[in-house]
N, C-alpha and C positions, 0 to 999 in steps of 0.2 A: 952423334951429337949427344952429349949428356950434361946434366947439372945433378951433381951430388948434393946430398943433403948437407945443410950446414949445421954446426953445433949439436948434433944429434948422432947417435949410431946408426949405421946402415942407411939403406933407402937412397933415394934419388929417382930421376926421370930421364928417360933416353928416347931418341927416335933412331931407328935403325933402317937403312934403305937399302935397296938391291943396288948393284955396282952400276947398273944400267941407268938409274934413275938420277936425273940431274937434282941436286939438293943444296942449298945454302943454309948455313945455321944463323938464324936471325937474333944475333945478341942484343940488338936494341930493344928488344921485349923482355930481356932478362930484368927481374925485378927483386930486390931483397925481400925476402920474406915469403915470397911465392915459389913452391917447388915446381917449376914449369920450364920446358925448353920449346923452342918454336923453329920451324924450317919453312923455308920456301921451296916447294917441290914441283917439278915439272915431270909429267908422264903423258905420252903422246900428245905433246904441244899443248897440254892443259896444265895451266899453273895453279897453284893453290898453296894457302898457308896451313900448315898442320901444327898441332901441337901436342905434348905428353904432359899432363898436369896430375899433381896429387894434392887432394886438400882433405885434411882429416876430417871426421864426422864432426860437425859443431864448430868448426874453425871459421867465424864469421869474417874475422879480419882477412884471411886468405881469400875468401869468396868475394870480397869487397876489392882487394888487389887484382884478381882474375877479371872481374867485371871491368875493370879498368883498363887492364891490358887489352881484352878483348873489344872494347871501344876503339882504342888507339889502332889496333890492327885492322878494324872494319874501316876507320876513317883513312889510314894511309895506304892500305892496299886496295882500294875502291878502283875498278878500271875506269871509272867516270870522274875521278879526281885528278887534279893537277896540283896538289897541294906540295908536292916536292919532300913529303916525310921521309 
């Protein structure tokens, strides 16, 4: 799973998993302006959301976007929640 840097040369982020690991790209957390990729990963019957994120030093706008995405992930992926996100 990867997200290439847009409108700039080089870069991008990726998540690479072993072929025995179950993983699903969580495209619903992709946000324009944030260089990040997210995956739902299951290892030994333990499920978690992992991400690969790059934020340039001093990029406050990207930090705000990151904070919003993490809030959404925590809200939607909670095992105690039945929001149906």
